[in-house]
C-alpha positions in Angstrom: 52.9 13.4 -53.5 49.5 13.7 -51.7 47.1 11.3 -50.0 43.4 12.3 -49.8 41.4 11.6 -46.7 38.1 9.9 -47.5 36.0 13.0 -47.2 38.4 15.0 -49.4 38.2 12.4 -52.1 34.4 12.5 -52.0 34.3 16.3 -52.0 36.9 16.7 -54.7 35.0 14.3 -57.1 31.5 15.4 -56.1 31.5 18.8 -54.4 34.9 20.5 -55.0 33.6 23.8 -53.6 33.8 22.3 -50.2 37.6 22.1 -50.5 39.9 24.8 -49.2 42.0 26.9 -51.6 45.2 25.1 -50.5 43.6 21.7 -50.9 42.4 22.5 -54.4 45.8 23.8 -55.4 47.6 20.8 -54.1 45.2 18.4 -55.8 45.6 20.3 -59.1 49.3 19.8 -58.8 48.8 16.2 -58.0 46.6 15.8 -61.1 49.4 17.3 -63.3 52.0 15.0 -61.7 49.7 12.0 -61.6 50.5 11.7 -57.9 47.2 11.5 -56.0 46.9 8.6 -53.7 44.0 7.2 -51.7 44.1 4.4 -49.2 41.8 1.5 -50.1 40.4 1.8 -46.6 38.5 4.8 -48.0 36.6 2.4 -50.2 35.6 0.5 -47.1 34.7 3.7 -45.3 32.6 5.0 -48.2 30.7 1.7 -48.4 30.0 1.7 -44.7 28.7 5.3 -44.8 26.4 4.4 -47.7 25.2 1.3 -46.0 24.4 3.3 -42.8 22.6 6.0 -44.8 25.2 8.7 -43.9 26.4 9.2 -47.4 24.2 9.5 -50.5 25.9 9.1 -53.9 24.4 9.6 -57.3 25.3 6.1 -58.3 26.0 2.7 -56.6 29.1 2.9 -54.4 30.8 0.2 -56.5 30.3 2.2 -59.7 31.4 5.4 -58.0 34.7 3.7 -56.9 35.2 2.2 -60.4 34.8 5.6 -61.9 37.4 7.0 -59.5 39.8 4.1 -60.2 39.6 4.9 -63.9 41.2 8.3 -63.4 44.8 8.1 -64.6 46.2 10.4 -61.9 44.4 8.7 -58.9 46.0 5.6 -57.3 44.4 3.4 -54.7 47.0 2.0 -52.2 46.1 -1.4 -50.7 46.4 -2.0 -47.0 49.7 -3.9 -46.9 51.0 -5.8 -43.9 53.4 -2.9 -43.2 50.7 -0.3 -43.3 48.4 -2.4 -41.1 51.1 -2.8 -38.4 52.2 0.8 -38.6 48.5 1.9 -38.1 48.5 0.3 -34.6 51.9 1.7 -33.7 51.3 5.4 -34.4 52.9 7.3 -31.5 50.5 9.5 -29.5 47.5 9.0 -31.7 44.7 8.7 -29.1 41.7 8.2 -31.4 40.4 4.8 -32.1 39.2 5.2 -35.7 40.8 2.4 -37.7 40.2 4.1 -41.0 42.0 7.3 -39.8 44.9 5.2 -38.5 45.3 3.3 -41.8 45.1 6.6 -43.8 47.8 8.1 -41.6 50.0 5.0 -41.8 49.6 5.0 -45.6 50.6 8.7 -45.8 53.6 8.1 -43.5 54.7 5.0 -45.5 54.5 7.0 -48.8 56.3 10.0 -47.2 53.4 12.1 -48.5 51.2 14.9 -47.4 47.7 14.1 -46.2 44.9 16.4 -47.3 42.2 16.5 -44.7 39.9 18.8 -42.8 39.8 16.4 -39.8 41.0 18.5 -36.9 42.3 15.5 -34.9 44.5 14.5 -37.8 45.5 18.1 -38.5 46.7 18.4 -34.9 48.6 15.1 -35.0 52.3 16.0 -35.2 53.6 12.7 -36.8 52.0 13.2 -40.2 52.4 16.0 -42.7 49.0 17.5 -43.4 47.4 20.3 -45.5 44.0 21.9 -45.5 
């Protein structure tokens, strides 16, 4: 079971050549097993990036997310109360990015592996990661 960080989901669906070989392999296995998860906070993060002009999509962000939601192997995980609380109780996570914290808490809750290129998350010892 894998969770995709926001940038990984975007790259996988828009620019898969940006992904590492290991990430591509894990995602291919996730497609086969229908076990690819994304935190709903990634939707918020994408919308914020588009609104700020830091992310250009080929279609409206709402349509982009709807297309992603229609994929039978991709599952969006809502931010539950448990995930919200866990995100502020992550041991030794010194960065103040709420989206990263929620994505990590989602991954830990699911007992999954987080696919990310984010070095601060890759170095965090309390979540399983892959790049």
